[in-house]
N, C-alpha and C positions, 0 to 999 in steps of 0.2 A: 560576295562575303556574306556567310552567315550572320544574324543579326544576334546577340544575347539578351535573352528576356530577364531582365532584373528581378527578383522576387523580393527586394528589400528596399528602404529607402536610399537613393543614391547618396545622399548627403547624410547618412547616420552617423558617421564618423567625424562630424565635424561640431558634435555638441549643440546648443539650443543657442549658442550666441553668434555663430557664423551663418551668413548668407541668409540671414532674418529678412533683410529688406528687400523688397521684389526689385529686381535689376543689380543688386550688389554683389560683384564677383570678386574673387581676390586676382583679378586679373585685368586688363584693359583693352578696349577695341584697338587695334592697330591698323594703318593703310600706309600705302607708299607715299613719299614726299610729294608726288605730283599730284595725286589725288584727283585724276581728271573725271569729270561728269558729264562731257560734251559727244562721249562716244562708249560703246560697249568696251569691256576690258577684262583680259585674263590676268591675274597678279598670283606669282608664286612666291611663298615664304617658306624660308627654311631656318633651322635652328639645329646646331650641332652642340653634343652635350655627351658628357660621360658619366658613369656611375661606378663605383668602386667595388659593389658587390650585385650578386643577383637580386632584383627587386622586381616587385608589382606596383605599378602606378595607376591610378584611375584619373582620366581625363576627360572634359567636357567641353566640346566643340561645336561651334558655329559660325557662319559668314553670312554677310550680306550680298551677294544672294546664293551663292553655291560654293561647296569645296568639296576635294578629295584630300583625304589625310593620306599619306603614305609613311611608312618608318623602314629605315635603312635598304634603300635597294631600288629596283627600275619600279615604274609605276605600277605596272600590271601585277606583278609577284608579289607584291608586298603592301595591297593597298587595305588600309584599317577601316575605312568606311567613306561615306560620303554623306552630304546633307545640307544644310539641315531640312526636314520638311517642311512645306508651305504652312505660313502661319500669317499673324498681323503684326505690325511693328508695335503694338502694345502688348502681343503675346508671342514673343519671339521663342523659336522650338531650338534645341540642342541635342547633341548625340553624346551619349558618353562610351568611352573606351576603357578598357582595361588592358594595359600594355606589360609583357613579361619580359624585361630587359636583363641580358646577361651582362656581367662586367665589362666594362670596356667605351669604345667611343661607339655613339649612335647620332642618328641624323632624321628628324622628323620633316617633311616635306608638306605643305598643303597648297594644292593648285585650286584658287579662287577665281570665280568669274561673275561680272556685274553687267548685267543688260541694261538698267537704266531704262529710258525711254523706250527702247526696243523690245522690252521684256512682254509677255504675253500678259493679259489683263489680270489674270489669277495669280500673278506673281508680284507681290507688294515687295516693296523695298523700301529703306532709307537713303543710303549711301553704301558704297562699297567699303568693307572692312572684313576683317578678321578677330576671332577670337578663341584662346584656349586658355583653361584653365585646370589646372593640376590640383589634387588633393595634397595636404598637407602630410609628409615633410617636403614635398617637391614641388611646390607653389614657386618659388623664386628660380628652381633650375629649369622649368619649362613653360612656365605662364607668359604670355603676351603681355606687355606692358612691364614687364620685370625682368624675364631673361633675353639675352643680345639675338632676337629674330632678325633676320636679314630678309630682304624681298626686292624684287623687280618685277618690272611687267613684261 
């Protein structure tokens, strides 16, 4: 999927008071209840939600170690993107996606994987997890730690 080059500040709509602190997001990292670290694993996260009118939503997504994000449909036909780019735990990367949502029911899926000790040397990691932060006014509807995301290994 082609990437969109942002030509303006991704957080310009938030004003000067929000997201000022490094690592302060209007969302929380989530992981499945078992959170096993003894082996590589793949975990699927799912959120079902609805909107009453056509709307555009900007989301910011990351995972430890990697994710693929899908909207409304089979994996290959509706992949929004994947990531994050390689980084350091102190300087973690994320991707920003703009969603054009029609009125009605929708499903976001994130397929994440974590290789842990089996990862290549260049892949730095802290522990398995997934984070999606939606810009206001959709923060509570979509963001991890706020919206009712489901997961399974």
